[in-house]
Biopython code that builds the backbone (N, CA, C, O; Angstrom):
import numpy as np
from Bio.PDB.StructureBuilder import StructureBuilder

atoms = [
    (1, "MET", "N", (213.532, -2.393, 131.885)),
    (1, "MET", "CA", (213.966, -1.238, 131.133)),
    (1, "MET", "C", (214.980, -0.421, 131.929)),
    (1, "MET", "O", (215.773, 0.323, 131.352)),
    (2, "LEU", "N", (214.954, -0.558, 133.212)),
    (2, "LEU", "CA", (215.868, 0.200, 134.056)),
    (2, "LEU", "C", (217.302, -0.319, 133.939)),
    (2, "LEU", "O", (218.251, 0.459, 134.038)),
    (3, "ILE", "N", (217.464, -1.609, 133.731)),
    (3, "ILE", "CA", (218.797, -2.209, 133.661)),
    (3, "ILE", "C", (219.607, -1.668, 132.479)),
    (3, "ILE", "O", (220.776, -1.335, 132.678)),
    (4, "PRO", "N", (219.058, -1.558, 131.249)),
    (4, "PRO", "CA", (219.861, -0.982, 130.162)),
    (4, "PRO", "C", (220.268, 0.467, 130.414)),
    (4, "PRO", "O", (221.362, 0.880, 130.029)),
    (5, "ILE", "N", (219.404, 1.234, 131.052)),
    (5, "ILE", "CA", (219.730, 2.629, 131.337)),
    (5, "ILE", "C", (220.848, 2.709, 132.369)),
    (5, "ILE", "O", (221.766, 3.518, 132.234)),
    (6, "ILE", "N", (220.771, 1.875, 133.397)),
    (6, "ILE", "CA", (221.838, 1.832, 134.399)),
    (6, "ILE", "C", (223.140, 1.383, 133.750)),
    (6, "ILE", "O", (224.201, 1.941, 134.031)),
    (7, "GLY", "N", (223.062, 0.370, 132.878)),
    (7, "GLY", "CA", (224.252, -0.109, 132.170)),
    (7, "GLY", "C", (224.872, 0.970, 131.303)),
    (7, "GLY", "O", (226.095, 1.072, 131.207)),
    (8, "LEU", "N", (224.027, 1.776, 130.670)),
    (8, "LEU", "CA", (224.524, 2.869, 129.843)),
    (8, "LEU", "C", (225.287, 3.889, 130.690)),
    (8, "LEU", "O", (226.372, 4.329, 130.309)),
    (9, "PHE", "N", (224.720, 4.261, 131.834)),
    (9, "PHE", "CA", (225.390, 5.225, 132.706)),
    (9, "PHE", "C", (226.682, 4.656, 133.294)),
    (9, "PHE", "O", (227.673, 5.375, 133.423)),
    (10, "VAL", "N", (226.676, 3.377, 133.649)),
    (10, "VAL", "CA", (227.891, 2.748, 134.172)),
    (10, "VAL", "C", (228.969, 2.721, 133.092)),
    (10, "VAL", "O", (230.138, 2.983, 133.377)),
    (11, "GLY", "N", (228.583, 2.405, 131.850)),
    (11, "GLY", "CA", (229.539, 2.380, 130.747)),
    (11, "GLY", "C", (230.121, 3.746, 130.452)),
    (11, "GLY", "O", (231.322, 3.872, 130.211)),
    (12, "VAL", "N", (229.283, 4.769, 130.468)),
    (12, "VAL", "CA", (229.769, 6.130, 130.229)),
    (12, "VAL", "C", (230.713, 6.560, 131.349)),
    (12, "VAL", "O", (231.765, 7.145, 131.088)),
    (13, "ALA", "N", (230.340, 6.273, 132.588)),
    (13, "ALA", "CA", (231.202, 6.633, 133.719)),
    (13, "ALA", "C", (232.535, 5.890, 133.647)),
    (13, "ALA", "O", (233.588, 6.472, 133.908)),
    (14, "ALA", "N", (232.488, 4.602, 133.291)),
    (14, "ALA", "CA", (233.730, 3.822, 133.168)),
    (14, "ALA", "C", (234.614, 4.403, 132.072)),
    (14, "ALA", "O", (235.834, 4.455, 132.226)),
    (15, "GLY", "N", (234.018, 4.837, 130.977)),
    (15, "GLY", "CA", (234.784, 5.436, 129.890)),
    (15, "GLY", "C", (235.412, 6.760, 130.276)),
    (15, "GLY", "O", (236.548, 7.055, 129.904)),
    (16, "ILE", "N", (234.669, 7.550, 131.021)),
    (16, "ILE", "CA", (235.179, 8.868, 131.418)),
    (16, "ILE", "C", (236.305, 8.739, 132.447)),
    (16, "ILE", "O", (237.325, 9.421, 132.347)),
    (17, "TYR", "N", (236.116, 7.868, 133.428)),
    (17, "TYR", "CA", (237.084, 7.778, 134.522)),
    (17, "TYR", "C", (238.203, 6.766, 134.280)),
    (17, "TYR", "O", (239.078, 6.610, 135.132)),
    (18, "SER", "N", (238.195, 6.076, 133.138)),
    (18, "SER", "CA", (239.242, 5.083, 132.881)),
    (18, "SER", "C", (240.575, 5.726, 132.526)),
    (18, "SER", "O", (241.626, 5.115, 132.719)),
    (19, "GLY", "N", (240.545, 6.941, 132.012)),
    (19, "GLY", "CA", (241.777, 7.606, 131.617)),
    (19, "GLY", "C", (242.271, 7.159, 130.248)),
    (19, "GLY", "O", (243.345, 7.577, 129.816)),
    (20, "LEU", "N", (241.515, 6.327, 129.566)),
    (20, "LEU", "CA", (241.887, 5.853, 128.239)),
    (20, "LEU", "C", (241.703, 6.977, 127.226)),
    (20, "LEU", "O", (240.626, 7.564, 127.129)),
    (21, "VAL", "N", (242.753, 7.271, 126.478)),
    (21, "VAL", "CA", (242.715, 8.342, 125.495)),
    (21, "VAL", "C", (243.098, 7.755, 124.137)),
    (21, "VAL", "O", (244.136, 7.109, 123.993)),
    (22, "PHE", "N", (242.251, 7.991, 123.158)),
    (22, "PHE", "CA", (242.523, 7.524, 121.803)),
    (22, "PHE", "C", (243.262, 8.613, 121.037)),
    (22, "PHE", "O", (242.995, 9.798, 121.237)),
    (23, "PRO", "N", (244.188, 8.228, 120.162)),
    (23, "PRO", "CA", (244.858, 9.231, 119.321)),
    (23, "PRO", "C", (243.848, 9.933, 118.412)),
    (23, "PRO", "O", (242.817, 9.363, 118.057)),
    (24, "ALA", "N", (244.150, 11.148, 118.049)),
    (24, "ALA", "CA", (243.231, 11.957, 117.244)),
    (24, "ALA", "C", (242.892, 11.299, 115.912)),
    (24, "ALA", "O", (241.803, 11.508, 115.378)),
    (25, "GLY", "N", (243.804, 10.515, 115.379)),
    (25, "GLY", "CA", (243.562, 9.850, 114.104)),
    (25, "GLY", "C", (242.464, 8.806, 114.164)),
    (25, "GLY", "O", (241.885, 8.450, 113.138)),
    (26, "TYR", "N", (242.173, 8.314, 115.362)),
    (26, "TYR", "CA", (241.136, 7.295, 115.528)),
    (26, "TYR", "C", (239.789, 7.880, 115.955)),
    (26, "TYR", "O", (238.842, 7.130, 116.190)),
    (27, "SER", "N", (239.693, 9.176, 116.056)),
    (27, "SER", "CA", (238.467, 9.781, 116.591)),
    (27, "SER", "C", (237.245, 9.470, 115.739)),
    (27, "SER", "O", (236.165, 9.242, 116.283)),
    (28, "ALA", "N", (237.385, 9.456, 114.427)),
    (28, "ALA", "CA", (236.233, 9.138, 113.569)),
    (28, "ALA", "C", (235.790, 7.703, 113.783)),
    (28, "ALA", "O", (234.591, 7.427, 113.816)),
    (29, "TYR", "N", (236.745, 6.775, 113.930)),
    (29, "TYR", "CA", (236.408, 5.377, 114.164)),
    (29, "TYR", "C", (235.664, 5.195, 115.484)),
    (29, "TYR", "O", (234.643, 4.511, 115.548)),
    (30, "VAL", "N", (236.190, 5.813, 116.521)),
    (30, "VAL", "CA", (235.585, 5.679, 117.851)),
    (30, "VAL", "C", (234.194, 6.321, 117.879)),
    (30, "VAL", "O", (233.255, 5.752, 118.435)),
    (31, "ALA", "N", (234.069, 7.493, 117.284)),
    (31, "ALA", "CA", (232.777, 8.189, 117.306)),
    (31, "ALA", "C", (231.700, 7.390, 116.582)),
    (31, "ALA", "O", (230.586, 7.260, 117.089)),
    (32, "VAL", "N", (232.011, 6.859, 115.418)),
    (32, "VAL", "CA", (231.012, 6.092, 114.670)),
    (32, "VAL", "C", (230.762, 4.754, 115.358)),
    (32, "VAL", "O", (229.636, 4.258, 115.342)),
    (33, "GLY", "N", (231.788, 4.164, 115.960)),
    (33, "GLY", "CA", (231.590, 2.928, 116.717)),
    (33, "GLY", "C", (230.657, 3.131, 117.899)),
    (33, "GLY", "O", (229.790, 2.297, 118.162)),
    (34, "ILE", "N", (230.834, 4.240, 118.612)),
    (34, "ILE", "CA", (229.944, 4.552, 119.741)),
    (34, "ILE", "C", (228.524, 4.793, 119.249)),
    (34, "ILE", "O", (227.566, 4.348, 119.881)),
    (35, "LEU", "N", (228.381, 5.486, 118.137)),
    (35, "LEU", "CA", (227.057, 5.727, 117.565)),
    (35, "LEU", "C", (226.375, 4.409, 117.213)),
    (35, "LEU", "O", (225.184, 4.241, 117.474)),
    (36, "ALA", "N", (227.113, 3.478, 116.625)),
    (36, "ALA", "CA", (226.549, 2.172, 116.285)),
    (36, "ALA", "C", (226.154, 1.407, 117.545)),
    (36, "ALA", "O", (225.121, 0.736, 117.564)),
    (37, "CYS", "N", (226.962, 1.501, 118.591)),
    (37, "CYS", "CA", (226.627, 0.825, 119.853)),
    (37, "CYS", "C", (225.383, 1.433, 120.488)),
    (37, "CYS", "O", (224.541, 0.702, 121.009)),
    (38, "LEU", "N", (225.253, 2.752, 120.454)),
    (38, "LEU", "CA", (224.050, 3.394, 120.993)),
    (38, "LEU", "C", (222.813, 2.992, 120.211)),
    (38, "LEU", "O", (221.738, 2.826, 120.789)),
    (39, "ASP", "N", (222.955, 2.833, 118.905)),
    (39, "ASP", "CA", (221.847, 2.350, 118.090)),
    (39, "ASP", "C", (221.437, 0.954, 118.546)),
    (39, "ASP", "O", (220.245, 0.663, 118.645)),
    (40, "SER", "N", (222.403, 0.094, 118.823)),
    (40, "SER", "CA", (222.095, -1.261, 119.288)),
    (40, "SER", "C", (221.422, -1.245, 120.661)),
    (40, "SER", "O", (220.511, -2.031, 120.922)),
    (41, "VAL", "N", (221.874, -0.353, 121.529)),
    (41, "VAL", "CA", (221.267, -0.257, 122.865)),
    (41, "VAL", "C", (219.801, 0.173, 122.752)),
    (41, "VAL", "O", (218.930, -0.417, 123.391)),
    (42, "LEU", "N", (219.531, 1.194, 121.944)),
    (42, "LEU", "CA", (218.140, 1.625, 121.771)),
    (42, "LEU", "C", (217.301, 0.539, 121.117)),
    (42, "LEU", "O", (216.134, 0.370, 121.469)),
    (43, "GLY", "N", (217.872, -0.199, 120.172)),
    (43, "GLY", "CA", (217.160, -1.331, 119.575)),
    (43, "GLY", "C", (216.876, -2.405, 120.602)),
    (43, "GLY", "O", (215.811, -3.023, 120.574)),
    (44, "GLY", "N", (217.817, -2.640, 121.515)),
    (44, "GLY", "CA", (217.602, -3.616, 122.587)),
    (44, "GLY", "C", (216.523, -3.170, 123.558)),
    (44, "GLY", "O", (215.718, -3.986, 124.007)),
    (45, "VAL", "N", (216.497, -1.887, 123.888)),
    (45, "VAL", "CA", (215.444, -1.365, 124.775)),
    (45, "VAL", "C", (214.081, -1.514, 124.113)),
    (45, "VAL", "O", (213.108, -1.911, 124.754)),
    (46, "TYR", "N", (214.023, -1.195, 122.832)),
    (46, "TYR", "CA", (212.763, -1.315, 122.096)),
    (46, "TYR", "C", (212.307, -2.780, 122.030)),
    (46, "TYR", "O", (211.129, -3.072, 122.235)),
    (47, "ALA", "N", (213.227, -3.685, 121.750)),
    (47, "ALA", "CA", (212.882, -5.107, 121.707)),
    (47, "ALA", "C", (212.441, -5.601, 123.078)),
    (47, "ALA", "O", (211.525, -6.417, 123.177)),
    (48, "ASN", "N", (213.083, -5.116, 124.132)),
    (48, "ASN", "CA", (212.703, -5.514, 125.487)),
    (48, "ASN", "C", (211.297, -5.033, 125.821)),
    (48, "ASN", "O", (210.536, -5.747, 126.473)),
    (49, "MET", "N", (210.952, -3.842, 125.385)),
    (49, "MET", "CA", (209.616, -3.309, 125.666)),
    (49, "MET", "C", (208.537, -4.076, 124.903)),
    (49, "MET", "O", (207.385, -4.117, 125.334)),
    (50, "ARG", "N", (208.902, -4.684, 123.773)),
    (50, "ARG", "CA", (207.957, -5.498, 123.000)),
    (50, "ARG", "C", (207.989, -6.950, 123.434)),
    (50, "ARG", "O", (207.309, -7.787, 122.842)),
    (51, "ASP", "N", (208.774, -7.263, 124.467)),
    (51, "ASP", "CA", (208.982, -8.636, 124.946)),
    (51, "ASP", "C", (209.547, -9.529, 123.856)),
    (51, "ASP", "O", (209.161, -10.692, 123.738)),
    (52, "ASP", "N", (210.464, -8.987, 123.058)),
    (52, "ASP", "CA", (211.073, -9.711, 121.947)),
    (52, "ASP", "C", (212.601, -9.653, 122.043)),
    (52, "ASP", "O", (213.290, -9.842, 121.040)),
    (53, "PHE", "N", (213.131, -9.393, 123.239)),
    (53, "PHE", "CA", (214.571, -9.225, 123.420)),
    (53, "PHE", "C", (215.254, -10.584, 123.478)),
    (53, "PHE", "O", (214.804, -11.490, 124.180)),
    (54, "ARG", "N", (216.352, -10.715, 122.727)),
    (54, "ARG", "CA", (217.174, -11.928, 122.764)),
    (54, "ARG", "C", (218.631, -11.501, 122.920)),
    (54, "ARG", "O", (219.137, -10.687, 122.147)),
    (55, "TRP", "N", (219.305, -12.067, 123.942)),
    (55, "TRP", "CA", (220.670, -11.674, 124.265)),
    (55, "TRP", "C", (221.631, -11.915, 123.118)),
    (55, "TRP", "O", (222.491, -11.075, 122.855)),
    (56, "LYS", "N", (221.508, -13.049, 122.423)),
    (56, "LYS", "CA", (222.436, -13.355, 121.333)),
    (56, "LYS", "C", (222.312, -12.320, 120.219)),
    (56, "LYS", "O", (223.319, -11.865, 119.675)),
    (57, "VAL", "N", (221.100, -11.956, 119.887)),
    (57, "VAL", "CA", (220.881, -10.958, 118.841)),
    (57, "VAL", "C", (221.452, -9.615, 119.276)),
    (57, "VAL", "O", (222.103, -8.928, 118.490)),
    (58, "PHE", "N", (221.205, -9.241, 120.536)),
    (58, "PHE", "CA", (221.706, -7.962, 121.032)),
    (58, "PHE", "C", (223.233, -7.935, 121.061)),
    (58, "PHE", "O", (223.848, -6.989, 120.570)),
    (59, "ALA", "N", (223.843, -8.970, 121.635)),
    (59, "ALA", "CA", (225.298, -8.986, 121.796)),
    (59, "ALA", "C", (226.009, -9.001, 120.446)),
    (59, "ALA", "O", (226.969, -8.259, 120.241)),
    (60, "THR", "N", (225.544, -9.837, 119.534)),
    (60, "THR", "CA", (226.189, -9.886, 118.224)),
    (60, "THR", "C", (225.955, -8.590, 117.451)),
    (60, "THR", "O", (226.858, -8.106, 116.769)),
    (61, "GLY", "N", (224.759, -8.029, 117.551)),
    (61, "GLY", "CA", (224.481, -6.764, 116.882)),
    (61, "GLY", "C", (225.300, -5.629, 117.457)),
    (61, "GLY", "O", (225.779, -4.769, 116.718)),
    (62, "PHE", "N", (225.465, -5.618, 118.770)),
    (62, "PHE", "CA", (226.248, -4.575, 119.443)),
    (62, "PHE", "C", (227.680, -4.574, 118.927)),
    (62, "PHE", "O", (228.210, -3.525, 118.561)),
    (63, "VAL", "N", (228.303, -5.737, 118.895)),
    (63, "VAL", "CA", (229.706, -5.833, 118.482)),
    (63, "VAL", "C", (229.839, -5.669, 116.971)),
    (63, "VAL", "O", (230.663, -4.884, 116.501)),
    (64, "LEU", "N", (229.036, -6.402, 116.214)),
    (64, "LEU", "CA", (229.199, -6.394, 114.762)),
    (64, "LEU", "C", (228.806, -5.060, 114.132)),
    (64, "LEU", "O", (229.411, -4.656, 113.139)),
    (65, "ASN", "N", (227.811, -4.367, 114.683)),
    (65, "ASN", "CA", (227.471, -3.037, 114.161)),
    (65, "ASN", "C", (228.624, -2.063, 114.362)),
    (65, "ASN", "O", (228.937, -1.267, 113.477)),
    (66, "ALA", "N", (229.249, -2.130, 115.527)),
    (66, "ALA", "CA", (230.385, -1.239, 115.782)),
    (66, "ALA", "C", (231.546, -1.560, 114.849)),
    (66, "ALA", "O", (232.169, -0.656, 114.292)),
    (67, "VAL", "N", (231.836, -2.849, 114.678)),
    (67, "VAL", "CA", (232.932, -3.244, 113.791)),
    (67, "VAL", "C", (232.613, -2.844, 112.353)),
    (67, "VAL", "O", (233.472, -2.311, 111.652)),
    (68, "LEU", "N", (231.392, -3.097, 111.917)),
    (68, "LEU", "CA", (231.007, -2.738, 110.554)),
    (68, "LEU", "C", (231.120, -1.226, 110.320)),
    (68, "LEU", "O", (231.583, -0.788, 109.267)),
    (69, "ALA", "N", (230.698, -0.443, 111.300)),
    (69, "ALA", "CA", (230.793, 1.014, 111.170)),
    (69, "ALA", "C", (232.247, 1.449, 111.049)),
    (69, "ALA", "O", (232.572, 2.311, 110.234)),
    (70, "MET", "N", (233.118, 0.860, 111.852)),
    (70, "MET", "CA", (234.524, 1.236, 111.789)),
    (70, "MET", "C", (235.183, 0.759, 110.495)),
    (70, "MET", "O", (236.041, 1.450, 109.947)),
    (71, "VAL", "N", (234.793, -0.405, 110.010)),
    (71, "VAL", "CA", (235.319, -0.885, 108.726)),
    (71, "VAL", "C", (234.851, 0.037, 107.600)),
    (71, "VAL", "O", (235.602, 0.309, 106.663)),
    (72, "LEU", "N", (233.624, 0.511, 107.690)),
    (72, "LEU", "CA", (233.109, 1.437, 106.684)),
    (72, "LEU", "C", (233.940, 2.722, 106.663)),
    (72, "LEU", "O", (234.252, 3.237, 105.590)),
    (73, "ILE", "N", (234.295, 3.236, 107.827)),
    (73, "ILE", "CA", (235.121, 4.437, 107.899)),
    (73, "ILE", "C", (236.516, 4.159, 107.341)),
    (73, "ILE", "O", (237.068, 4.970, 106.598)),
    (74, "TRP", "N", (237.082, 3.003, 107.706)),
    (74, "TRP", "CA", (238.408, 2.638, 107.194)),
    (74, "TRP", "C", (238.396, 2.518, 105.673)),
    (74, "TRP", "O", (239.299, 3.010, 104.997)),
    (75, "LEU", "N", (237.363, 1.858, 105.140)),
    (75, "LEU", "CA", (237.253, 1.710, 103.686)),
    (75, "LEU", "C", (237.141, 3.073, 103.006)),
    (75, "LEU", "O", (237.759, 3.313, 101.968)),
    (76, "GLY", "N", (236.352, 3.956, 103.596)),
    (76, "GLY", "CA", (236.238, 5.306, 103.057)),
    (76, "GLY", "C", (237.571, 6.041, 103.059)),
    (76, "GLY", "O", (237.888, 6.762, 102.113)),
    (77, "ASN", "N", (238.349, 5.862, 104.117)),
    (77, "ASN", "CA", (239.674, 6.490, 104.165)),
    (77, "ASN", "C", (240.599, 5.926, 103.094)),
    (77, "ASN", "O", (241.393, 6.662, 102.508)),
    (78, "GLN", "N", (240.500, 4.629, 102.839)),
    (78, "GLN", "CA", (241.330, 4.017, 101.807)),
    (78, "GLN", "C", (240.965, 4.521, 100.415)),
    (78, "GLN", "O", (241.822, 4.622, 99.536)),
    (79, "LEU", "N", (239.684, 4.835, 100.223)),
    (79, "LEU", "CA", (239.210, 5.319, 98.927)),
    (79, "LEU", "C", (239.169, 6.843, 98.842)),
    (79, "LEU", "O", (238.745, 7.403, 97.831)),
    (80, "SER", "N", (239.606, 7.506, 99.898)),
    (80, "SER", "CA", (239.568, 8.972, 99.996)),
    (80, "SER", "C", (238.154, 9.516, 99.842)),
    (80, "SER", "O", (237.928, 10.535, 99.189)),
    (81, "ILE", "N", (237.205, 8.808, 100.460)),
    (81, "ILE", "CA", (235.799, 9.222, 100.469)),
    (81, "ILE", "C", (235.372, 9.323, 101.930)),
    (81, "ILE", "O", (235.687, 8.438, 102.725)),
    (82, "ASP", "N", (234.677, 10.363, 102.286)),
    (82, "ASP", "CA", (234.225, 10.534, 103.665)),
    (82, "ASP", "C", (232.935, 9.748, 103.882)),
    (82, "ASP", "O", (231.839, 10.291, 103.744)),
    (83, "LEU", "N", (233.075, 8.460, 104.225)),
    (83, "LEU", "CA", (231.904, 7.611, 104.464)),
    (83, "LEU", "C", (231.364, 7.750, 105.879)),
    (83, "LEU", "O", (230.348, 7.140, 106.214)),
    (84, "SER", "N", (232.027, 8.542, 106.712)),
    (84, "SER", "CA", (231.511, 8.732, 108.068)),
    (84, "SER", "C", (230.161, 9.435, 108.027)),
    (84, "SER", "O", (229.322, 9.215, 108.900)),
    (85, "ILE", "N", (229.946, 10.268, 107.033)),
    (85, "ILE", "CA", (228.642, 10.936, 106.907)),
    (85, "ILE", "C", (227.546, 9.913, 106.664)),
    (85, "ILE", "O", (226.467, 10.011, 107.248)),
    (86, "ALA", "N", (227.810, 8.933, 105.810)),
    (86, "ALA", "CA", (226.826, 7.884, 105.541)),
    (86, "ALA", "C", (226.524, 7.094, 106.802)),
    (86, "ALA", "O", (225.363, 6.799, 107.086)),
    (87, "ALA", "N", (227.561, 6.747, 107.567)),
    (87, "ALA", "CA", (227.352, 5.988, 108.800)),
    (87, "ALA", "C", (226.558, 6.798, 109.817)),
    (87, "ALA", "O", (225.668, 6.264, 110.478)),
    (88, "VAL", "N", (226.875, 8.084, 109.946)),
    (88, "VAL", "CA", (226.153, 8.935, 110.890)),
    (88, "VAL", "C", (224.684, 9.055, 110.490)),
    (88, "VAL", "O", (223.801, 9.010, 111.346)),
    (89, "VAL", "N", (224.423, 9.208, 109.201)),
    (89, "VAL", "CA", (223.031, 9.320, 108.734)),
    (89, "VAL", "C", (222.273, 8.029, 109.003)),
    (89, "VAL", "O", (221.153, 8.064, 109.513)),
    (90, "VAL", "N", (222.868, 6.891, 108.667)),
    (90, "VAL", "CA", (222.177, 5.611, 108.837)),
    (90, "VAL", "C", (221.936, 5.311, 110.316)),
    (90, "VAL", "O", (220.803, 5.055, 110.724)),
    (91, "TYR", "N", (222.997, 5.343, 111.114)),
    (91, "TYR", "CA", (222.834, 5.018, 112.532)),
    (91, "TYR", "C", (222.029, 6.084, 113.267)),
    (91, "TYR", "O", (221.274, 5.760, 114.184)),
    (92, "GLY", "N", (222.176, 7.335, 112.882)),
    (92, "GLY", "CA", (221.379, 8.399, 113.498)),
    (92, "GLY", "C", (219.903, 8.237, 113.205)),
    (92, "GLY", "O", (219.074, 8.405, 114.100)),
    (93, "SER", "N", (219.561, 7.914, 111.974)),
    (93, "SER", "CA", (218.143, 7.734, 111.641)),
    (93, "SER", "C", (217.574, 6.502, 112.333)),
    (93, "SER", "O", (216.415, 6.504, 112.749)),
    (94, "ARG", "N", (218.383, 5.447, 112.460)),
    (94, "ARG", "CA", (217.913, 4.260, 113.185)),
    (94, "ARG", "C", (217.683, 4.564, 114.659)),
    (94, "ARG", "O", (216.734, 4.066, 115.264)),
    (95, "MET", "N", (218.570, 5.396, 115.241)),
    (95, "MET", "CA", (218.395, 5.769, 116.639)),
    (95, "MET", "C", (217.114, 6.570, 116.835)),
    (95, "MET", "O", (216.356, 6.315, 117.771)),
    (96, "PHE", "N", (216.870, 7.538, 115.951)),
    (96, "PHE", "CA", (215.640, 8.321, 116.058)),
    (96, "PHE", "C", (214.411, 7.444, 115.849)),
    (96, "PHE", "O", (213.394, 7.641, 116.514)),
    (97, "ASN", "N", (214.488, 6.487, 114.943)),
    (97, "ASN", "CA", (213.375, 5.582, 114.704)),
    (97, "ASN", "C", (213.114, 4.717, 115.938)),
    (97, "ASN", "O", (211.965, 4.563, 116.352)),
    (98, "ASN", "N", (214.176, 4.150, 116.533)),
    (98, "ASN", "CA", (214.005, 3.350, 117.747)),
    (98, "ASN", "C", (213.459, 4.192, 118.890)),
    (98, "ASN", "O", (212.571, 3.757, 119.623)),
    (99, "PHE", "N", (213.993, 5.399, 119.039)),
    (99, "PHE", "CA", (213.511, 6.276, 120.105)),
    (99, "PHE", "C", (212.037, 6.622, 119.899)),
    (99, "PHE", "O", (211.267, 6.661, 120.858)),
    (100, "SER", "N", (211.651, 6.869, 118.661)),
    (100, "SER", "CA", (210.248, 7.159, 118.349)),
    (100, "SER", "C", (209.363, 5.963, 118.674)),
    (100, "SER", "O", (208.279, 6.123, 119.235)),
    (101, "ASN", "N", (209.820, 4.771, 118.324)),
    (101, "ASN", "CA", (209.041, 3.566, 118.634)),
    (101, "ASN", "C", (208.916, 3.356, 120.136)),
    (101, "ASN", "O", (207.854, 2.965, 120.620)),
    (102, "ILE", "N", (209.984, 3.609, 120.874)),
    (102, "ILE", "CA", (209.936, 3.490, 122.337)),
    (102, "ILE", "C", (208.936, 4.487, 122.911)),
    (102, "ILE", "O", (208.134, 4.154, 123.783)),
    (103, "ARG", "N", (209.000, 5.709, 122.406)),
    (103, "ARG", "CA", (208.070, 6.744, 122.876)),
    (103, "ARG", "C", (206.621, 6.347, 122.604)),
    (103, "ARG", "O", (205.755, 6.524, 123.461)),
    (104, "HIS", "N", (206.359, 5.814, 121.416)),
    (104, "HIS", "CA", (204.998, 5.387, 121.079)),
    (104, "HIS", "C", (204.528, 4.249, 121.983)),
    (104, "HIS", "O", (203.373, 4.228, 122.407)),
    (105, "LEU", "N", (205.421, 3.305, 122.276)),
    (105, "LEU", "CA", (205.039, 2.214, 123.175)),
    (105, "LEU", "C", (204.699, 2.737, 124.568)),
    (105, "LEU", "O", (203.733, 2.289, 125.186)),
    (106, "ILE", "N", (205.493, 3.684, 125.057)),
    (106, "ILE", "CA", (205.241, 4.240, 126.394)),
    (106, "ILE", "C", (203.924, 5.002, 126.409)),
    (106, "ILE", "O", (203.122, 4.834, 127.328)),
    (107, "LEU", "N", (203.693, 5.835, 125.404)),
    (107, "LEU", "CA", (202.456, 6.623, 125.361)),
    (107, "LEU", "C", (201.232, 5.729, 125.175)),
    (107, "LEU", "O", (200.200, 5.965, 125.803)),
    (108, "ASN", "N", (201.328, 4.719, 124.331)),
    (108, "ASN", "CA", (200.198, 3.824, 124.123)),
    (108, "ASN", "C", (199.930, 2.973, 125.354)),
    (108, "ASN", "O", (198.778, 2.653, 125.648)),
    (109, "LYS", "N", (200.982, 2.605, 126.076)),
    (109, "LYS", "CA", (200.812, 1.834, 127.308)),
    (109, "LYS", "C", (200.039, 2.649, 128.339)),
    (109, "LYS", "O", (199.136, 2.134, 128.997)),
    (110, "ASN", "N", (200.400, 3.933, 128.476)),
    (110, "ASN", "CA", (199.708, 4.800, 129.429)),
    (110, "ASN", "C", (198.262, 5.030, 129.014)),
    (110, "ASN", "O", (197.381, 5.097, 129.871)),
    (111, "GLU", "N", (197.998, 5.153, 127.703)),
    (111, "GLU", "CA", (196.623, 5.343, 127.245)),
    (111, "GLU", "C", (195.792, 4.094, 127.513)),
    (111, "GLU", "O", (194.628, 4.212, 127.894)),
    (112, "LYS", "N", (196.346, 2.914, 127.327)),
    (112, "LYS", "CA", (195.631, 1.679, 127.590)),
    (112, "LYS", "C", (195.323, 1.534, 129.069)),
    (112, "LYS", "O", (194.261, 1.032, 129.437)),
    (113, "GLN", "N", (196.258, 1.976, 129.933)),
    (113, "GLN", "CA", (196.027, 1.910, 131.370)),
    (113, "GLN", "C", (194.903, 2.850, 131.776)),
    (113, "GLN", "O", (194.097, 2.498, 132.637)),
    (114, "VAL", "N", (194.828, 4.037, 131.180)),
    (114, "VAL", "CA", (193.782, 4.993, 131.494)),
    (114, "VAL", "C", (192.434, 4.438, 131.062)),
    (114, "VAL", "O", (191.457, 4.554, 131.802)),
    (115, "VAL", "N", (192.362, 3.840, 129.883)),
    (115, "VAL", "CA", (191.109, 3.271, 129.389)),
    (115, "VAL", "C", (190.667, 2.131, 130.284)),
    (115, "VAL", "O", (189.487, 2.050, 130.625)),
    (116, "SER", "N", (191.575, 1.246, 130.677)),
    (116, "SER", "CA", (191.190, 0.104, 131.517)),
    (116, "SER", "C", (190.821, 0.556, 132.928)),
    (116, "SER", "O", (190.006, -0.094, 133.583)),
    (117, "ASP", "N", (191.401, 1.649, 133.408)),
    (117, "ASP", "CA", (191.059, 2.170, 134.737)),
    (117, "ASP", "C", (189.662, 2.772, 134.756)),
    (117, "ASP", "O", (188.987, 2.715, 135.784)),
    (118, "THR", "N", (189.216, 3.341, 133.658)),
    (118, "THR", "CA", (187.911, 3.987, 133.630)),
    (118, "THR", "C", (186.783, 3.007, 133.363)),
    (118, "THR", "O", (185.619, 3.337, 133.592)),
    (119, "GLU", "N", (187.096, 1.817, 132.887)),
    (119, "GLU", "CA", (186.034, 0.843, 132.584)),
    (119, "GLU", "C", (185.544, 0.130, 133.811)),
    (119, "GLU", "O", (184.655, -0.716, 133.719)),
]
sb = StructureBuilder()
sb.init_structure("model")
sb.init_model(0)
sb.init_chain("A")
sb.init_seg("    ")
for serial, (resi, resn, name, xyz) in enumerate(atoms, 1):
    if name == "N":
        sb.init_residue(resn, " ", resi, " ")
    sb.init_atom(name, np.array(xyz, "f"), 0.0, 1.0, " ", f" {name:<3s}", serial, name[0])
structure = sb.get_structure()
């Protein structure tokens, strides 16, 4: 579980110190793409904690979720509809759900350890 967290911090640091600047017109695409990637990372952490992590599923989900989110924003722009709200709601709720599941696994793991220690 430590490796994904370290990878997240390394990725954020690389993004901050790279000097790469996106034009303002692409900000919605980049923001929703990052949100989709964070959703995939939390899903990968959750799968890893359940011992159900598979690299192919994670890698394809990481890339394809980001691309799908950006295509959704592009399609909304073509139709003059703000679909970024839909993407934020969907990916945001998935992130909260994954985070909640991770929290439950951690709390239940600690409770099981306490019970086994007292027996």
